[in-house]
C-alpha positions as CSV (number, residue, x, y, z in Angstrom):
1,M,-13.4,5.1,-12.2
2,S,-14.2,1.4,-11.7
3,R,-12.0,-0.8,-9.6
4,R,-10.1,-3.5,-11.6
5,Y,-9.9,-7.0,-10.2
6,H,-7.5,-9.7,-11.2
7,F,-8.3,-13.4,-11.3
8,T,-6.2,-16.5,-12.3
9,T,-7.5,-20.0,-13.0
10,C,-6.6,-23.0,-15.1
11,L,-8.6,-23.4,-18.3
12,S,-9.0,-26.6,-20.2
13,F,-10.7,-26.6,-23.6
14,G,-10.7,-27.8,-27.1
15,T,-9.3,-25.4,-29.7
16,D,-11.3,-26.1,-32.9
17,G,-8.5,-27.7,-34.8
18,E,-5.4,-25.7,-33.7
19,V,-4.6,-28.5,-31.3
20,D,-6.8,-31.2,-29.9
21,Y,-6.8,-29.9,-26.3
22,C,-5.4,-26.9,-24.4
23,E,-4.7,-26.4,-20.7
24,I,-3.4,-23.0,-19.6
25,D,-3.2,-20.8,-16.6
26,A,-4.9,-17.5,-17.5
27,T,-4.9,-14.3,-15.6
28,V,-7.5,-11.7,-16.5
29,S,-8.5,-8.3,-15.2
30,Y,-12.0,-7.0,-15.2
31,T,-14.4,-4.5,-13.6
32,V,-17.8,-5.3,-12.1
33,A,-21.1,-3.5,-12.5
34,W,-22.8,-4.5,-9.2
35,G,-26.4,-5.2,-9.6
36,T,-29.4,-3.8,-7.8
37,P,-32.0,-5.7,-5.8
38,A,-35.6,-5.8,-6.8
39,D,-37.8,-3.3,-5.1
40,P,-40.5,-4.7,-2.7
41,W,-43.4,-3.2,-4.8
42,G,-42.4,-5.0,-8.0
43,D,-41.8,-1.8,-10.0
44,D,-38.1,-2.6,-10.5
45,P,-37.1,-6.2,-11.0
46,G,-33.5,-5.3,-10.1
47,S,-30.4,-6.4,-12.0
48,G,-27.7,-9.0,-11.6
49,D,-24.0,-8.3,-11.2
50,E,-22.1,-8.2,-14.5
51,I,-18.4,-8.6,-15.5
52,E,-17.3,-5.8,-17.7
53,D,-14.1,-4.8,-19.6
54,L,-12.6,-8.3,-19.4
55,R,-8.9,-8.3,-20.5
56,L,-6.4,-11.1,-20.9
57,E,-3.3,-10.1,-18.8
58,K,-1.2,-13.3,-18.7
59,V,-1.0,-16.8,-19.9
60,D,1.1,-19.4,-18.0
61,G,2.6,-16.6,-16.0
62,G,3.9,-14.4,-18.8
63,P,2.5,-11.8,-21.2
64,F,0.1,-13.1,-23.8
65,T,1.8,-13.2,-27.3
66,G,-0.8,-15.1,-29.3
67,S,-3.3,-14.0,-31.9
68,A,-6.4,-11.9,-31.2
69,T,-8.6,-14.9,-32.2
70,Y,-6.9,-17.1,-29.5
71,A,-7.2,-14.3,-26.9
72,A,-10.9,-14.0,-27.7
73,M,-11.3,-17.8,-27.3
74,I,-9.6,-17.7,-23.9
75,L,-11.7,-14.7,-22.7
76,D,-14.9,-16.4,-23.9
77,E,-14.0,-19.6,-22.1
78,M,-13.0,-17.7,-18.9
79,E,-16.3,-15.9,-18.9
80,R,-18.2,-19.1,-19.6
81,V,-16.6,-21.3,-16.9
82,A,-15.4,-18.8,-14.2
83,S,-17.7,-15.8,-14.2
84,A,-19.3,-16.8,-10.9
85,E,-15.9,-17.3,-9.3
86,M,-14.7,-13.9,-10.7
87,L,-17.8,-12.2,-9.2
88,A,-17.2,-14.0,-5.8
89,H,-13.5,-13.0,-5.9
90,A,-14.4,-9.3,-6.5
91,G,-16.9,-9.4,-3.6
92,E,-14.3,-11.0,-1.3
93,V,-11.7,-8.3,-2.2
94,D,-14.3,-5.5,-1.5
95,W,-15.3,-7.1,1.8
96,A,-11.7,-7.5,2.9
97,D,-11.0,-3.9,2.1
98,A,-14.1,-2.7,4.0
99,D,-13.2,-4.9,6.9
100,S,-9.6,-3.5,7.0
101,F,-11.0,0.0,6.9
102,A,-13.4,-0.7,9.8
103,E,-10.6,-2.1,11.9
104,A,-8.2,0.8,11.2
105,P,-7.3,2.8,14.3
106,V,-9.0,6.1,14.6
């Protein structure tokens, strides 16, 4: 089972006619498919890290109650503007857990 990460950020974007401009605090959860490095012989080019199973959890601190179209727009914008930050956050969480495990008394 893949680990789920949570990430919150402020998104600002146009909404194609619903309103002129929108700014929200959005919280998402997601899993990460960690990539693989290229092999030194060039047989495998490797793969990059990818965000998977992106879900909208909260908007402005509360459960999302809008339409599926609006949710899709928020998720698209989140992935477009914050995917690097989400991957970095997931890596930091994993490193912190590994560091805590390494420092645990035996």
